[in-house]
C-alpha positions in Angstrom: -171.6 62.1 -46.4 -173.0 60.1 -49.3 -174.9 63.2 -50.6 -171.8 65.2 -50.5 -170.0 62.7 -52.7 -172.9 62.5 -55.1 -173.0 66.3 -55.6 -169.3 66.6 -56.1 -168.1 63.6 -58.0 -164.3 63.2 -58.4 -163.2 63.5 -62.0 -160.2 61.4 -62.9 -158.0 63.3 -65.3 -155.5 61.7 -67.6 -151.9 62.8 -67.7 -152.6 64.5 -71.0 -155.6 66.4 -69.5 -153.5 67.5 -66.5 -150.8 68.7 -68.9 -153.4 70.7 -70.9 -154.7 72.3 -67.7 -151.1 73.2 -66.7 -150.5 74.7 -70.1 -153.7 76.8 -69.9 -152.6 78.0 -66.4 -149.2 79.0 -67.7 -150.6 80.7 -70.8 -153.0 82.7 -68.8 -150.4 83.6 -66.2 -148.3 85.1 -69.0 -151.2 87.0 -70.5 -152.1 88.4 -67.1 -148.6 89.4 -66.4 -148.3 91.1 -69.8 -151.5 93.0 -69.3 -150.5 94.1 -65.8 -147.1 95.3 -66.9 -148.6 97.3 -69.8 -151.4 98.9 -67.9 -149.3 99.6 -64.8 -146.8 101.4 -67.0 -149.6 103.6 -68.4 -150.8 104.1 -64.8 -147.3 105.3 -63.7 -147.3 107.7 -66.6 -150.7 109.1 -65.8 -149.8 109.4 -62.1 -146.6 111.3 -63.0 -148.5 113.6 -65.2 -151.1 114.2 -62.5 -153.9 112.9 -64.7 -155.9 111.1 -62.0 -159.0 110.7 -64.2 -157.0 108.6 -66.7 -155.4 106.8 -63.8 -158.9 105.7 -62.5 -159.9 104.6 -66.0 -156.8 102.5 -66.3 -157.3 100.9 -62.9 -160.9 100.0 -63.9 -159.6 98.6 -67.2 -157.0 96.5 -65.4 -159.7 95.1 -63.1 -162.0 94.3 -66.1 -159.1 92.7 -68.1 -158.0 90.6 -65.1 -161.6 89.4 -64.5 -162.0 88.5 -68.2 -158.7 86.6 -68.3 -159.5 84.7 -65.1 -162.9 83.8 -66.3 -161.6 82.7 -69.7 -158.9 80.6 -67.9 -161.4 79.0 -65.6 -163.8 78.2 -68.6 -161.0 76.6 -70.6 -160.0 74.4 -67.6 -163.6 73.5 -67.0 -164.1 72.4 -70.6 -161.2 69.9 -70.1 -162.7 68.7 -66.8 -166.1 68.3 -68.4 -164.7 66.3 -71.2 -163.0 64.0 -68.6 -166.3 63.6 -66.8 -168.1 62.6 -70.0 -165.6 59.8 -70.8 
């Protein structure tokens, strides 16, 4: 058990740091929703037009964009946690 605690130390966050993480989470939720609405609208248009090649490209783009946004969100939150660990 001691080894587990040593490899995963608990980082104490201040109220300000928790608020920053919550703001990051909210900001990225909005960005993700905005991107999904935009691309899903284009996907609906491509589907209605019978353009399945474009539909596949848009689905792949959505997957890439979501992955990038999620990675950016996680990196931003990790920077705050790392700064808390360094205090």
